[in-house]
C-alpha positions as YAML, in Angstrom:
chain: A
units: angstrom
residues:
- id: 1
  name: ASP
  ca: [12.37, -13.36, 13.31]
- id: 2
  name: ALA
  ca: [8.87, -13.04, 11.89]
- id: 3
  name: ILE
  ca: [7.05, -14.90, 14.66]
- id: 4
  name: GLU
  ca: [8.62, -12.73, 17.36]
- id: 5
  name: GLU
  ca: [7.63, -9.60, 15.41]
- id: 6
  name: LEU
  ca: [4.05, -10.87, 15.19]
- id: 7
  name: TYR
  ca: [3.94, -11.40, 18.96]
- id: 8
  name: LYS
  ca: [5.28, -7.87, 19.53]
- id: 9
  name: ILE
  ca: [2.76, -6.22, 17.20]
- id: 10
  name: PHE
  ca: [-0.27, -8.05, 18.58]
- id: 11
  name: GLY
  ca: [0.90, -7.55, 22.15]
- id: 12
  name: SER
  ca: [1.52, -3.82, 21.86]
- id: 13
  name: LYS
  ca: [-1.31, -2.74, 19.57]
- id: 14
  name: HIS
  ca: [-4.02, -5.24, 20.49]
- id: 15
  name: ARG
  ca: [-3.05, -6.27, 24.06]
- id: 16
  name: VAL
  ca: [-3.11, -9.96, 23.11]
- id: 17
  name: LYS
  ca: [-0.97, -12.31, 25.20]
- id: 18
  name: ARG
  ca: [1.40, -14.79, 23.55]
- id: 19
  name: PHE
  ca: [-0.54, -17.80, 24.82]
- id: 20
  name: GLN
  ca: [-3.67, -16.45, 23.12]
- id: 21
  name: ILE
  ca: [-2.06, -16.44, 19.67]
- id: 22
  name: LYS
  ca: [-2.25, -19.70, 17.73]
- id: 23
  name: ILE
  ca: [0.04, -19.79, 14.68]
- id: 24
  name: GLU
  ca: [-0.99, -22.56, 12.31]
- id: 25
  name: LYS
  ca: [1.56, -22.12, 9.55]
- id: 26
  name: VAL
  ca: [4.62, -20.05, 8.69]
- id: 27
  name: GLU
  ca: [5.96, -19.97, 5.16]
- id: 28
  name: GLU
  ca: [8.17, -17.70, 3.13]
- id: 29
  name: ILE
  ca: [6.69, -15.99, 0.08]
- id: 30
  name: SER
  ca: [8.35, -14.11, -2.76]
- id: 31
  name: ALA
  ca: [7.93, -10.40, -3.45]
- id: 32
  name: GLU
  ca: [5.80, -11.23, -6.49]
- id: 33
  name: GLU
  ca: [3.37, -13.23, -4.36]
- id: 34
  name: LEU
  ca: [3.14, -10.36, -1.88]
- id: 35
  name: ASN
  ca: [2.26, -7.90, -4.64]
- id: 36
  name: GLU
  ca: [-0.43, -10.24, -5.99]
- id: 37
  name: GLN
  ca: [-2.23, -10.29, -2.63]
- id: 38
  name: THR
  ca: [-2.59, -6.51, -2.32]
...
C-alpha cells in the first residue's frame, strides 16, 4: 500500500521514524493528473 511504501522510503533514505511523519491526506490520482504535475 502507498502509505507503507512512503514510510519505507523515508525511513531508509532519510532516516525518518514513522512517528515523525504526519500524513495529512491520501488520494488517488489518474495518470493524466500525474503527467500534468511533472
